RODO-2510 file (C-alpha; in nm, 4 decimals, decimal comma):
residues 158
     n   res          X          Y          Z
     1     x    -0,6282    -2,7291    -5,0692
     2     x    -0,3302    -2,9296    -5,1969
     3     x     0,0223    -2,7935    -5,1764
     4     x     0,0600    -2,7342    -5,5521
     5     x    -0,2399    -2,4977    -5,5482
     6     x    -0,1085    -2,3429    -5,2256
     7     x     0,2340    -2,2940    -5,3860
     8     x     0,0744    -2,1340    -5,6904
     9     x    -0,1098    -1,8890    -5,4628
    10     x     0,2127    -1,8101    -5,2761
    11     x     0,3948    -1,7448    -5,6026
    12     x     0,1167    -1,5173    -5,7278
    13     x     0,1043    -1,3268    -5,4004
    14     x     0,4725    -1,2997    -5,3042
    15     x     0,7033    -1,3694    -5,5990
    16     x     0,7568    -1,0024    -5,6926
    17     x     0,8121    -0,8985    -5,3302
    18     x     1,0627    -1,1802    -5,2734
    19     x     1,2422    -1,1032    -5,5993
    20     x     1,2745    -0,7311    -5,5265
    21     x     1,4015    -0,8005    -5,1737
    22     x     1,6542    -1,0580    -5,3005
    23     x     1,7639    -0,8230    -5,5774
    24     x     1,8091    -0,5414    -5,3267
    25     x     2,0306    -0,7644    -5,1127
    26     x     2,2265    -0,9454    -5,3840
    27     x     2,2469    -0,6920    -5,6643
    28     x     2,2305    -0,9707    -5,9230
    29     x     1,9194    -1,0663    -6,1199
    30     x     2,0060    -1,4345    -6,1688
    31     x     2,1069    -1,4850    -5,8060
    32     x     1,7872    -1,3094    -5,6921
    33     x     1,5774    -1,5421    -5,9099
    34     x     1,7639    -1,8405    -5,7650
    35     x     1,7052    -1,7157    -5,4110
    36     x     1,3308    -1,6899    -5,4789
    37     x     1,3235    -2,0442    -5,6180
    38     x     1,5205    -2,1718    -5,3189
    39     x     1,2750    -1,9965    -5,0864
    40     x     0,9787    -2,1612    -5,2556
    41     x     1,1513    -2,5007    -5,2419
    42     x     1,2090    -2,4463    -4,8696
    43     x     0,8355    -2,3821    -4,8332
    44     x     0,7627    -2,7135    -5,0067
    45     x     1,0097    -2,8967    -4,7826
    46     x     0,8868    -2,7451    -4,4544
    47     x     0,5172    -2,7021    -4,5355
    48     x     0,4738    -2,4460    -4,2586
    49     x     0,1372    -2,3351    -4,1279
    50     x     0,0861    -1,9600    -4,1058
    51     x    -0,1346    -1,7566    -3,8710
    52     x    -0,2209    -1,5097    -4,1453
    53     x    -0,0880    -1,3602    -4,4681
    54     x     0,1471    -1,1219    -4,2869
    55     x     0,3072    -1,4144    -4,1023
    56     x     0,3352    -1,5977    -4,4341
    57     x     0,5053    -1,2984    -4,6015
    58     x     0,7439    -1,2465    -4,3084
    59     x     0,8424    -1,6163    -4,3069
    60     x     0,9105    -1,6137    -4,6809
    61     x     1,1127    -1,2908    -4,6587
    62     x     1,3188    -1,4311    -4,3712
    63     x     1,3966    -1,7484    -4,5677
    64     x     1,4845    -1,5412    -4,8770
    65     x     1,7065    -1,3066    -4,6731
    66     x     1,8891    -1,6027    -4,5174
    67     x     1,9451    -1,7508    -4,8614
    68     x     2,0798    -1,4181    -4,9854
    69     x     2,3175    -1,3918    -4,6898
    70     x     2,4500    -1,7390    -4,7741
    71     x     2,5090    -1,6338    -5,1340
    72     x     2,6885    -1,3167    -5,0237
    73     x     2,9165    -1,5181    -4,7960
    74     x     2,9910    -1,7703    -5,0710
    75     x     3,0745    -1,5430    -5,3640
    76     x     3,3379    -1,2891    -5,4347
    77     x     3,1941    -0,9458    -5,4882
    78     x     3,1619    -0,8673    -5,8590
    79     x     2,9957    -0,5798    -6,0424
    80     x     2,6184    -0,6001    -6,0665
    81     x     2,4415    -0,6215    -6,4001
    82     x     2,2289    -0,3287    -6,5119
    83     x     1,9603    -0,3420    -6,2434
    84     x     1,7746    -0,0242    -6,3252
    85     x     1,5797    -0,1977    -6,6017
    86     x     1,4358    -0,4604    -6,3647
    87     x     1,4268    -0,2936    -6,0226
    88     x     1,1147    -0,0805    -5,9735
    89     x     1,1874     0,2912    -5,9524
    90     x     0,9460     0,5311    -5,7874
    91     x     0,7679     0,7659    -6,0240
    92     x     0,8722     1,1266    -6,0572
    93     x     1,1718     1,3433    -6,1289
    94     x     1,5001     1,1986    -6,0140
    95     x     1,3694     0,8431    -5,9782
    96     x     1,6503     0,6937    -6,1880
    97     x     1,9102     0,8816    -5,9824
    98     x     1,7467     0,7608    -5,6620
    99     x     1,7549     0,3994    -5,7816
   100     x     2,1207     0,4346    -5,8841
   101     x     2,1932     0,5714    -5,5380
   102     x     2,0087     0,2868    -5,3632
   103     x     2,1824     0,0256    -5,5755
   104     x     2,5209     0,1785    -5,4922
   105     x     2,4694     0,1108    -5,1192
   106     x     2,6326    -0,1858    -4,9440
   107     x     2,4106    -0,4968    -4,9335
   108     x     2,3092    -0,4597    -4,5671
   109     x     2,1976    -0,0999    -4,6235
   110     x     2,0175    -0,1864    -4,9510
   111     x     1,8283    -0,4621    -4,7713
   112     x     1,7235    -0,2355    -4,4846
   113     x     1,6152     0,0425    -4,7233
   114     x     1,4168    -0,1976    -4,9390
   115     x     1,2388    -0,3684    -4,6519
   116     x     1,1615    -0,0394    -4,4768
   117     x     1,0671     0,1934    -4,7617
   118     x     0,9359    -0,0501    -5,0234
   119     x     0,7806    -0,3204    -4,8043
   120     x     0,6845    -0,1049    -4,5062
   121     x     0,8507    -0,3054    -4,2288
   122     x     0,9628    -0,1522    -3,8993
   123     x     1,3216    -0,1826    -3,7780
   124     x     1,2032    -0,4475    -3,5292
   125     x     1,0463    -0,6542    -3,8090
   126     x     1,3451    -0,6057    -4,0409
   127     x     1,5730    -0,7207    -3,7598
   128     x     1,3702    -1,0403    -3,7270
   129     x     1,3794    -1,0996    -4,1025
   130     x     1,7535    -1,0346    -4,1406
   131     x     1,8610    -1,1820    -3,8066
   132     x     1,9877    -0,8472    -3,6756
   133     x     1,9097    -0,6324    -3,3742
   134     x     1,6670    -0,3445    -3,4379
   135     x     1,9429    -0,0978    -3,3411
   136     x     2,1649    -0,2427    -3,6122
   137     x     1,8842    -0,2013    -3,8641
   138     x     1,8291     0,1601    -3,7559
   139     x     2,2040     0,2190    -3,7964
   140     x     2,1949     0,0727    -4,1498
   141     x     1,8972     0,2946    -4,2353
   142     x     2,0662     0,6039    -4,0935
   143     x     2,3898     0,5374    -4,2822
   144     x     2,1945     0,4637    -4,5985
   145     x     2,0009     0,7910    -4,5729
   146     x     2,3275     0,9820    -4,5227
   147     x     2,4889     0,8071    -4,8206
   148     x     2,1813     0,8665    -5,0378
   149     x     2,1757     1,2335    -4,9434
   150     x     2,5449     1,2723    -5,0345
   151     x     2,5038     1,0761    -5,3590
   152     x     2,2028     1,2772    -5,4706
   153     x     2,3667     1,6096    -5,3813
   154     x     2,6707     1,5117    -5,5902
   155     x     2,4454     1,4153    -5,8820
   156     x     2,2639     1,7496    -5,8731
   157     x     2,5887     1,9410    -5,8321
   158     x     2,4886     2,1089    -5,5052
***
């Protein structure tokens, strides 16, 4: 199979996952789209061979996360655009409030929450993707859960 067909398969299979992860980290739609494109270009440059689809997904997420970290280092923090229209919210009561709470987290906590709860990665795997120790990831998740709990309690007036 040639690389253009392979790239098309990768895009079909992973574009949404990469976009949501980049959006969770960056908080900016345009920058997330750019990070996904940069990730796919990196694939074309490196032409890596993967053991299986999970290895492929993990490699792509790691490249995307590294790109996002570079963007975060390079830019001054500015308010995010309205993300709730493009970021997938879970179904049910309070889903909009939950998404607002997640998007209010610092980038490192948003990334950990997204990769753990939306993509199903363990703290060990998230650490490998983000270049952090698993203990650091667990700390980000713990702080994020505490912040989400406080945010949601404030929203409900409890």
